[in-house]
C-alpha positions as CSV (number, residue, x, y, z in Angstrom):
1,M,2.5,8.4,-40.2
2,K,-0.9,8.6,-38.5
3,V,-2.4,5.4,-37.2
4,A,-5.9,4.4,-36.0
5,L,-6.3,1.4,-33.7
6,I,-9.5,-0.7,-33.5
7,G,-9.5,-3.2,-30.7
8,L,-8.0,-3.0,-27.2
9,G,-7.8,-6.6,-26.1
10,S,-4.4,-8.2,-25.4
11,V,-3.1,-7.5,-28.9
12,G,-4.4,-4.0,-29.1
13,R,-2.9,-3.1,-25.8
14,G,0.4,-4.5,-26.9
15,V,0.3,-2.4,-30.0
16,A,-0.6,0.7,-28.1
17,E,2.1,0.2,-25.5
18,M,4.8,-0.4,-28.1
19,L,3.7,2.7,-30.1
20,A,4.0,4.7,-26.8
21,K,7.4,3.2,-26.0
22,K,8.8,3.5,-29.5
23,D,7.8,7.1,-30.2
24,D,10.9,7.5,-32.4
25,L,9.3,5.4,-35.2
26,G,7.2,8.3,-36.5
27,L,3.9,6.4,-35.9
28,V,1.3,8.7,-34.3
29,L,-1.9,7.3,-32.9
30,T,-4.8,9.6,-33.8
31,G,-7.8,7.3,-33.3
32,I,-8.5,4.4,-30.9
33,A,-11.6,2.3,-30.1
34,D,-12.6,-0.6,-28.0
35,S,-15.9,-2.4,-27.9
36,K,-17.6,0.3,-25.9
37,S,-16.1,3.6,-26.8
38,A,-13.6,5.6,-28.9
39,F,-11.4,8.6,-28.9
40,M,-9.9,10.7,-31.7
41,D,-7.3,13.5,-31.8
42,P,-5.7,14.5,-35.1
43,D,-2.6,15.9,-33.3
44,G,-1.9,12.6,-31.5
45,I,-3.4,10.7,-28.6
46,D,-1.7,10.5,-25.2
47,I,-1.5,6.7,-25.2
48,T,-0.5,6.3,-21.6
49,R,-3.5,8.3,-20.5
50,V,-5.9,6.4,-22.6
51,L,-4.6,3.0,-21.4
52,A,-4.9,4.2,-17.8
53,K,-8.5,5.2,-18.4
54,K,-9.2,1.9,-20.1
55,K,-7.8,0.0,-17.0
56,K,-9.7,2.2,-14.6
57,T,-13.1,2.4,-16.3
58,G,-13.2,-0.3,-18.9
59,S,-13.6,2.2,-21.7
60,C,-10.9,4.0,-23.7
61,G,-12.8,7.2,-24.6
62,D,-16.2,8.6,-25.4
63,Q,-19.0,6.0,-25.1
64,H,-21.0,8.0,-27.6
65,L,-18.4,7.2,-30.2
66,S,-17.6,3.8,-31.8
67,A,-15.1,2.0,-33.9
68,A,-17.1,2.9,-37.0
69,D,-16.7,6.6,-36.1
70,V,-13.0,6.3,-35.9
71,I,-12.8,4.4,-39.2
72,K,-15.0,6.8,-41.1
73,K,-14.0,10.1,-39.5
74,A,-10.5,10.0,-37.9
75,D,-7.5,11.5,-39.6
76,Y,-5.2,8.5,-40.2
77,D,-3.0,6.9,-42.9
78,A,-3.2,3.3,-41.8
79,L,-5.9,1.4,-39.8
80,V,-4.8,-1.3,-37.4
81,E,-7.6,-3.8,-37.0
82,V,-7.1,-6.2,-34.0
83,T,-10.6,-7.1,-32.9
84,P,-11.3,-10.7,-31.9
85,T,-11.3,-13.3,-34.7
86,N,-14.6,-14.6,-35.9
87,A,-13.9,-17.6,-38.1
88,L,-17.5,-18.1,-39.2
89,S,-18.4,-14.6,-40.5
90,G,-15.2,-12.6,-40.2
91,E,-17.3,-9.7,-38.8
92,P,-17.1,-7.0,-37.7
93,A,-13.5,-7.0,-39.0
94,I,-14.4,-7.4,-42.7
95,G,-16.7,-4.4,-42.5
96,H,-14.0,-2.4,-40.7
97,I,-11.4,-3.2,-43.3
98,K,-13.6,-2.5,-46.2
99,A,-14.7,0.9,-44.8
100,A,-11.0,1.9,-44.3
101,L,-10.1,0.7,-47.8
102,N,-13.0,2.6,-49.3
103,R,-11.4,5.7,-47.7
104,K,-8.2,4.8,-49.5
105,K,-6.5,4.0,-46.2
106,H,-3.9,1.3,-45.7
107,V,-4.8,-1.6,-43.4
108,V,-2.8,-3.8,-41.1
109,T,-4.5,-6.6,-39.2
110,S,-3.8,-9.6,-36.9
111,N,-7.4,-10.8,-37.4
112,K,-7.4,-14.2,-39.1
113,G,-11.1,-14.3,-39.9
114,P,-11.2,-11.6,-42.6
115,I,-8.1,-12.9,-44.3
116,A,-9.1,-16.5,-44.3
117,L,-12.7,-15.8,-45.4
118,A,-12.3,-12.8,-47.7
119,G,-8.6,-12.4,-48.3
120,K,-8.8,-12.4,-52.1
121,E,-11.6,-9.9,-52.2
122,L,-9.9,-7.6,-49.7
123,R,-6.5,-7.8,-51.5
124,A,-8.2,-6.9,-54.8
125,M,-10.0,-4.0,-53.2
126,A,-6.8,-2.7,-51.7
127,K,-5.0,-2.9,-55.0
128,K,-7.9,-1.1,-56.8
129,K,-7.8,1.7,-54.2
130,G,-4.0,2.0,-54.5
131,V,-3.3,1.1,-50.8
132,S,-1.7,-1.8,-48.9
133,L,-3.4,-4.5,-46.9
134,R,-0.9,-6.4,-44.7
135,Y,-1.4,-9.2,-42.3
136,E,1.9,-10.6,-41.1
137,A,0.5,-11.0,-37.6
138,T,-2.2,-13.5,-38.7
139,V,0.2,-16.4,-39.0
140,A,2.8,-17.4,-36.4
141,G,2.9,-14.2,-34.4
142,A,6.3,-12.6,-34.4
143,I,7.8,-14.9,-37.0
144,P,8.2,-12.9,-40.3
145,V,6.5,-15.5,-42.5
146,M,4.9,-13.1,-45.0
147,H,8.0,-10.9,-45.2
148,T,10.1,-14.0,-46.0
149,L,7.7,-15.1,-48.7
150,E,7.5,-11.6,-50.2
151,H,11.1,-10.6,-50.0
152,G,13.5,-13.2,-48.7
153,L,12.3,-15.9,-51.0
154,A,11.4,-13.6,-53.9
155,G,11.8,-15.5,-57.2
156,N,11.5,-18.9,-55.5
157,E,8.6,-21.3,-56.3
158,I,7.1,-22.5,-53.0
159,L,6.4,-26.2,-53.5
160,A,5.0,-27.1,-50.1
161,L,4.9,-26.1,-46.5
162,Y,4.5,-27.7,-43.1
163,G,4.8,-26.5,-39.6
164,V,3.7,-26.2,-36.0
165,L,1.3,-23.3,-36.0
166,N,-0.4,-23.5,-32.6
167,G,1.7,-23.0,-29.5
168,T,-1.0,-24.3,-27.1
169,C,-1.0,-27.7,-28.7
170,N,2.7,-27.8,-28.8
171,F,2.9,-27.1,-25.1
172,I,0.3,-29.8,-24.3
173,L,2.1,-32.4,-26.4
174,T,5.4,-31.4,-24.8
175,R,4.1,-31.9,-21.3
176,M,2.3,-35.2,-22.2
177,A,5.5,-36.6,-23.6
178,A,7.9,-35.3,-20.9
179,E,5.8,-36.2,-17.8
180,G,3.4,-38.9,-19.0
181,L,0.5,-36.5,-18.3
182,T,-3.0,-37.2,-19.7
183,Y,-4.4,-34.8,-22.2
184,E,-6.7,-33.4,-19.5
185,Q,-3.8,-32.9,-17.0
186,A,-1.7,-31.1,-19.6
187,L,-4.6,-28.9,-20.7
188,M,-5.2,-27.9,-17.1
189,E,-1.6,-26.9,-16.8
190,A,-1.8,-24.9,-20.0
191,R,-4.8,-23.1,-18.7
192,E,-3.0,-22.3,-15.4
193,M,-0.1,-20.8,-17.3
194,G,-2.3,-18.7,-19.5
195,Y,-1.5,-20.7,-22.7
196,A,-5.0,-22.1,-23.2
197,E,-8.4,-20.4,-23.1
198,A,-11.3,-21.5,-20.9
199,D,-12.7,-23.0,-24.1
200,P,-9.7,-24.4,-25.9
201,T,-11.7,-25.9,-28.8
202,Y,-10.1,-23.7,-31.5
203,D,-6.6,-24.7,-30.4
204,V,-6.9,-28.4,-29.5
205,Q,-9.2,-29.4,-32.4
206,G,-6.8,-27.8,-34.9
207,I,-9.1,-25.0,-36.0
208,D,-6.7,-22.2,-35.3
209,A,-3.9,-24.0,-37.2
210,A,-6.2,-24.8,-40.1
211,I,-7.2,-21.1,-40.4
212,K,-3.5,-20.1,-40.6
213,L,-2.9,-22.9,-43.2
214,V,-5.8,-21.4,-45.3
215,I,-4.2,-18.0,-45.1
216,L,-0.8,-19.3,-46.1
217,A,-2.2,-21.4,-49.0
218,N,-4.2,-18.6,-50.5
219,T,-1.3,-16.1,-50.1
220,I,1.2,-18.4,-51.8
221,W,-0.8,-20.2,-54.4
222,D,-4.0,-18.1,-54.6
223,N,-6.0,-21.3,-54.8
224,G,-9.2,-20.1,-53.1
225,V,-9.2,-22.8,-50.4
226,K,-11.5,-22.5,-47.4
227,L,-11.5,-23.8,-43.8
228,A,-13.8,-26.6,-44.9
229,D,-11.2,-27.8,-47.4
230,V,-8.7,-28.6,-44.6
231,D,-8.6,-32.3,-43.5
232,R,-8.4,-31.7,-39.8
233,T,-7.8,-33.8,-36.7
234,G,-7.0,-32.3,-33.3
235,I,-5.0,-33.6,-30.3
236,D,-7.9,-33.9,-27.8
237,L,-8.1,-37.7,-28.3
238,L,-4.4,-38.4,-28.0
239,T,-3.4,-40.7,-25.1
240,P,-0.2,-41.0,-23.1
241,D,0.1,-44.5,-24.6
242,A,0.4,-43.0,-28.1
243,L,3.2,-40.7,-27.0
244,R,4.9,-43.5,-25.1
245,L,4.9,-45.8,-28.2
246,A,6.3,-42.9,-30.3
247,D,9.0,-42.4,-27.7
248,E,10.0,-46.1,-27.9
249,M,10.7,-45.5,-31.6
250,G,12.8,-42.5,-30.9
251,C,10.0,-40.2,-32.0
252,T,7.4,-37.9,-30.6
253,I,4.0,-36.4,-31.8
254,R,3.3,-32.9,-32.9
255,L,0.3,-31.2,-34.5
256,I,1.4,-30.4,-38.0
257,A,-0.2,-28.2,-40.6
258,E,0.8,-29.0,-44.1
259,A,0.0,-28.0,-47.6
260,N,1.2,-29.3,-51.0
261,P,-0.9,-28.2,-54.0
262,K,0.5,-30.8,-56.4
263,K,-0.5,-33.5,-54.0
264,R,-3.8,-31.7,-53.3
265,L,-2.8,-31.9,-49.6
266,L,-4.2,-29.5,-47.1
267,R,-4.1,-31.1,-43.6
268,V,-3.8,-30.5,-39.9
269,S,-3.2,-33.6,-37.8
270,P,-1.0,-35.1,-35.1
271,R,2.1,-36.6,-36.8
272,I,4.9,-38.8,-35.6
273,L,8.2,-37.1,-36.0
274,D,11.8,-38.1,-35.2
275,K,13.0,-36.3,-32.1
276,N,15.8,-34.7,-34.1
277,H,13.3,-33.2,-36.6
278,P,13.5,-29.4,-36.8
279,L,9.8,-29.1,-35.9
280,V,10.3,-30.9,-32.6
281,F,10.8,-28.3,-29.9
282,E,9.4,-27.6,-26.4
283,G,7.0,-25.0,-25.2
284,T,4.7,-22.6,-27.1
285,L,6.9,-21.7,-30.0
286,N,5.8,-21.9,-33.6
287,A,7.8,-23.0,-36.6
288,L,7.2,-23.3,-40.4
289,T,9.2,-25.1,-43.0
290,L,9.0,-23.9,-46.6
291,E,10.1,-26.1,-49.5
292,T,11.2,-24.1,-52.5
293,D,12.8,-24.8,-55.9
294,M,16.0,-22.7,-55.3
295,A,16.5,-22.2,-51.6
296,K,15.3,-25.8,-50.9
297,Q,14.1,-26.0,-47.3
298,I,13.8,-23.0,-45.1
299,T,12.6,-23.3,-41.5
300,L,11.5,-20.3,-39.5
301,I,11.0,-20.5,-35.7
302,G,9.9,-18.1,-33.0
303,R,7.1,-16.9,-30.7
304,G,3.8,-17.5,-32.3
305,A,1.6,-15.6,-29.8
306,G,1.7,-12.9,-27.1
307,S,0.7,-9.3,-27.1
308,V,4.1,-7.8,-27.6
309,E,5.2,-10.5,-30.0
310,T,2.1,-9.9,-32.2
311,A,2.7,-6.1,-31.9
312,S,6.2,-6.7,-33.4
313,A,4.6,-8.1,-36.6
314,I,2.0,-5.3,-36.7
315,I,4.6,-2.5,-36.3
316,G,6.7,-4.2,-38.9
317,D,3.8,-3.9,-41.4
318,L,3.2,-0.3,-40.4
319,L,6.8,0.6,-41.0
320,Y,6.7,-1.2,-44.4
321,I,3.7,1.0,-45.3
322,R,5.4,4.1,-44.0
323,D,8.5,3.6,-46.0
324,R,7.0,2.5,-49.3
325,Y,3.8,4.5,-49.4
326,V,3.5,7.4,-47.0
327,Q,7.0,8.9,-47.1
328,R,7.0,8.7,-50.9
329,A,3.6,10.4,-51.3
């Protein structure tokens, strides 16, 4: 199956490197683009060579070509869209995805913006064009949340969900509880270890977790919720005293995203949890508990970020498309 890749940041490089390493999967890269350039070859791109060029010059290909050229002109079966998330407009990713769908090409994305803002429209467009739009990598990185919902829990009614959907916040809260650090000290440590961005607003104010919650709610219940519908409180005002008081009760604090349509609940906030609760764990992991009518409670846990971890979800989606669409054509 021929694949085009748009975006060569951390996630894009991870995808490209795994495609090169796992060349027995039958996934051939025929188009690639970063923010400055692009390259196309219908017979397959030498990924190692392109990545070396990117590292040396900052561009992956011809600077007279762009992502739009790859999307509109390259020979591919599935587009992988992994440009940076824009939670306000979803662009340029929404435009990229629509252009590929209009060509009747499958799309796989890790980009939360388009799915949170225009997921229903894009899913309807894909269905009309007879192609697949898959976005496993938008929520909880390598954890197969969407696959579990679609296949493992098929036939179940999802009643509610709650989970830890931001590893940066989980790391900060873990360090504050374990060492009595202030929020500022724990954030500095998270930055030094590469877990937090220079501007951590999206993480620590719960925006990232809220976007993922919107994606989950709309995927499961198709209820058209938006980021503005999420009752959101971050962790940036938490003090060591709050964590110490929780500890005295045999508890701790975690940033929990939760949704329950019957209770009209859509919330991201710090919650006090018993230390034995399945959502209490250390480090940067993510976890999600699904409450269902038949299977009851199912908790998924794993790595929620990282270039190779996210590539795992993207490649899983590509193989799903390969097996169910391309090989049957």
